[in-house]
Structures are given as C-alpha cells and as structure tokens.
C-alpha positions in Angstrom: -11.1 -28.3 18.8 -11.0 -25.9 21.3 -14.6 -23.6 22.7 -14.6 -20.0 21.1 -17.0 -17.5 21.1 -16.4 -14.4 19.2 -18.6 -11.6 19.2 -18.6 -8.4 16.4 -18.7 -5.1 17.3 -19.1 -2.3 15.1 -16.9 0.2 14.4 -16.6 4.3 14.3 -15.5 3.2 10.8 -19.2 2.0 8.6 -17.4 -0.3 6.0 -15.5 -2.2 8.8 -16.7 -4.6 11.8 -14.3 -5.8 14.6 -14.6 -9.4 14.9 -13.7 -10.6 18.9 -12.2 -13.6 20.1 -11.8 -14.8 24.0 -9.3 -16.1 22.8 -5.4 -14.2 22.0 -4.5 -14.4 18.7 -1.3 -12.9 18.7 1.1 -11.7 21.2 0.2 -9.1 23.0 1.3 -5.3 20.9 1.3 -7.1 18.4 -0.5 -6.6 15.0 -0.5 -6.7 11.5 -3.1 -6.2 8.5 -2.5 -7.2 4.5 -4.8 -5.0 1.9 -5.2 -7.8 0.0 -4.7 -12.5 -0.4 -1.6 -11.9 -2.2 -0.1 -9.6 0.8 -1.2 -12.5 3.3 0.1 -15.3 1.6 2.7 -17.4 4.3 2.0 -15.1 6.1 -1.4 -15.2 7.3 -4.2 -18.3 7.0 -6.8 -17.0 8.5 -6.2 -13.7 6.8 -6.2 -15.1 3.4 -9.2 -17.2 3.7 -11.1 -14.1 4.5 -9.6 -12.6 1.2 -12.3 -16.0 -0.6 -15.5 -13.4 0.2 -15.8 -11.3 -2.1 -17.1 -8.3 -0.1 -13.6 -8.1 1.7 -10.9 -5.5 1.1 -9.2 -5.6 3.8 -8.0 -8.1 6.7 -6.2 -6.7 10.2 -6.2 -8.4 13.7 -4.6 -7.4 17.0 -4.7 -9.9 20.1 -7.8 -11.0 20.2 -9.3 -9.0 17.2 -9.9 -8.6 13.4 -11.2 -6.2 11.3 -12.8 -6.6 8.7 -13.4 -3.9 6.4 -16.0 -4.6 3.4 -17.1 -3.5 0.7 -20.1 0.0 -0.2 -22.3 -2.8 -2.0 -23.0 -5.6 0.7 -24.8 -4.6 3.8 -23.0 -6.0 7.5 -26.7 -7.6 8.1 -26.0 -9.7 4.9 -22.5 -10.9 5.9 -21.8 -10.3 9.9 -23.7 -13.7 11.1 -21.2 -15.8 8.2 -18.0 -14.2 8.9 -18.3 -14.2 12.7 -18.8 -18.3 12.8 -15.9 -18.5 9.7 -13.6 -16.6 12.0 -15.4 -18.5 15.3 -14.4 -22.8 13.5 -11.2 -21.3 12.2 -9.6 -20.6 15.9 -11.8 -23.7 17.1 -9.9 -26.1 15.4 -6.9 -24.2 16.1 -5.6 -23.1 12.5 -3.0 -20.8 11.5 -3.9 -17.8 12.5 -0.1 -16.0 11.6 3.2 -17.8 10.7 5.7 -15.2 9.9 5.1 -11.5 10.8 5.7 -9.5 7.4 9.4 -7.3 7.9 8.7 -3.2 7.1 11.3 -4.5 4.9 8.3 -6.7 3.3 6.1 -4.2 4.1 8.0 -1.2 2.8 7.8 -3.6 -1.3 4.8 -4.5 -1.3 3.7 -0.8 -0.8 6.2 0.1 -3.9 4.5 -2.4 -5.3 1.2 -1.3 -4.9 2.5 2.6 -6.1 3.5 0.6 -9.5 -0.1 0.5 -10.0 -1.8 3.2 -8.3 0.8 6.5 -9.1 0.0 8.9 -6.5 0.9 7.2 -3.7 4.3 6.9 -0.8 5.1 5.4 1.0 6.8 6.0 4.8 9.5 8.5 5.1 12.2 7.1 6.9 12.7 8.9 10.0 16.0 9.3 12.0 15.6 8.5 15.5 14.5 12.1 18.0 15.8 12.6 21.2 11.8 13.1 21.6 10.7 8.9 20.4 10.5 7.0 23.6 8.7 9.6 25.5 6.1 9.8 22.3 5.8 6.1 22.3 5.0 6.4 25.6 2.1 8.9 25.4 0.7 6.9 23.2 1.6 3.7 24.6 -0.3 5.0 27.6 -3.2 7.0 26.5 -3.8 6.6 22.7 -3.7 2.4 21.5 -6.0 0.7 24.4 -8.5 3.6 23.2 -7.9 3.1 19.2 -7.6 -1.1 19.4 -11.6 -0.7 21.1 -12.7 1.1 17.8 -10.9 -2.4 16.3 -7.7 -0.7 15.2 -4.2 -0.1 16.0 -1.6 2.7 15.9 1.3 3.4 15.1 4.7 6.0 15.4 6.7 6.1 12.1 9.0 9.2 13.4 9.1 13.0 14.5 10.7 15.9 12.4 10.9 19.4 13.0 7.6 19.4 14.9 5.9 16.9 13.6 4.5 13.6 14.4 3.3 11.2 11.8 2.0 7.8 12.6 0.1 5.5 10.7 -3.6 4.5 11.4 -4.4 0.9 10.8 -7.9 -1.2 11.1 -11.3 0.7 11.7 -8.8 4.0 12.2 -7.5 3.8 8.4 -9.7 5.6 6.3 -12.2 6.7 9.1 -14.6 9.6 9.1 -13.9 9.9 12.2 -10.2 10.2 12.4 -8.7 13.4 11.2 -11.2 14.4 14.2 -9.8 11.5 16.6 -6.0 12.7 15.3 -6.0 16.4 15.3 -8.6 17.3 18.7 -7.3 14.1 20.7 -4.1 12.7 20.3 -1.9 15.9 18.9 -3.4 17.9 21.5 -2.3 15.6 24.2 1.3 15.0 22.8 1.7 18.9 22.9 0.1 19.5 26.2 3.0 16.7 27.7 6.0 17.5 24.3 5.8 21.2 23.5 8.4 20.6 20.6 5.5 18.6 19.0 3.5 21.4 17.1 2.0 18.9 14.3 -0.1 15.4 14.0 -0.3 13.6 11.0 -1.3 10.2 9.5 0.4 8.0 6.8 -1.8 6.3 5.1 -0.4 3.0 2.6 
C-alpha cells in the first residue's frame, strides 16, 4: 500500500466531478473515456468498478485525475466523499487503472453499436490528412489542452476540411453547458487568429 491523496474539484459541468491524485495514473498526454461498464471491460478495471455505483454514467481518466459523470437524481454532497475514498483506496492498493488503451477501431465499433441503439447519432467521419493538421494540433496542445484538463476534460483533434476544424470533447467538457461558448469564443478565435484558413470549429460528441 502506498500513501495517496485524492481531492475533489468542481468542474464547469454540474454533472461531473474531477478527482485529482498526487500520482500519475496514465502517461503524459494520454486520456481515455468510457460510456458504460461494458465499454470499460478488459481495458480499465477502475472504470469498470466505478460503474458499479448506480449513479455513475461516464468515467474519464487522464494523467493524474479521474472525472466522473453522475445521474441528475443524486446530489454531489451525498456521493463525493464516497467516490473520492473509493478512488484513493484503489490507487493506494496499486490496483490496475488501465490495462489496455482502446484502439480507434474498437472505439468506432463501440460507437457503431451505440448508434444502432440511439438512432441519429453518427460516428466521427474519416478525415483526410491536411497540411494544417500539425499546426492545429500544436496550437491546441499549447493553448487549449492545459485549460481543458484543468476543467476535468480533454480535447481531441479529429480533422480539418473546407475551413472547418472538428474536435471531440471528452470528460467534463462533453455535454457541458459552457463548452459551446468555449469552442466558439475561445478555441475558434485562437485558431482563426493564427490560421486564416480556419473558418469554424465544431465539436463531435459520440
């Protein structure tokens, strides 16, 4: 058993809470999100265990924190301490956080399965590489990722086509009421300022 501290942080998204550990959980820059227990099975024992709580609806794991999304019928006041202690003990006893990173193919297969259950939700389109990809990723890495991680989330660049940058928001940023304002007011303006070819930034949320 190793000494671990975990503290909880509110995020801009009222349905998510960020649990920050004083220990690295994933390699720098890595993050993974699970929508349900079945998706976590075989990849993240921690996420799988968290889904055993009836109020947990989504688990996002990044370098040194876990963001948990909950159902609306249970207030955070009743469950924050329980979740924080559960995550702290899991890390203290050096149980597996992530045993394998889901590949993009597996993620898309899972998304397609989900789509069959939820008509009208599309999976990310396949984007052809563009000359601006590296520049966009560099700007996101430098200016956007740290702020998004601070809020308990992550942003993935999906592609650039016809002046439009498509990103995927994960963790607390997915479904957050303020995420649209962040996209349009912050990220879109930043990219337009540095790259005149960029006309719009849109979010894909699976």
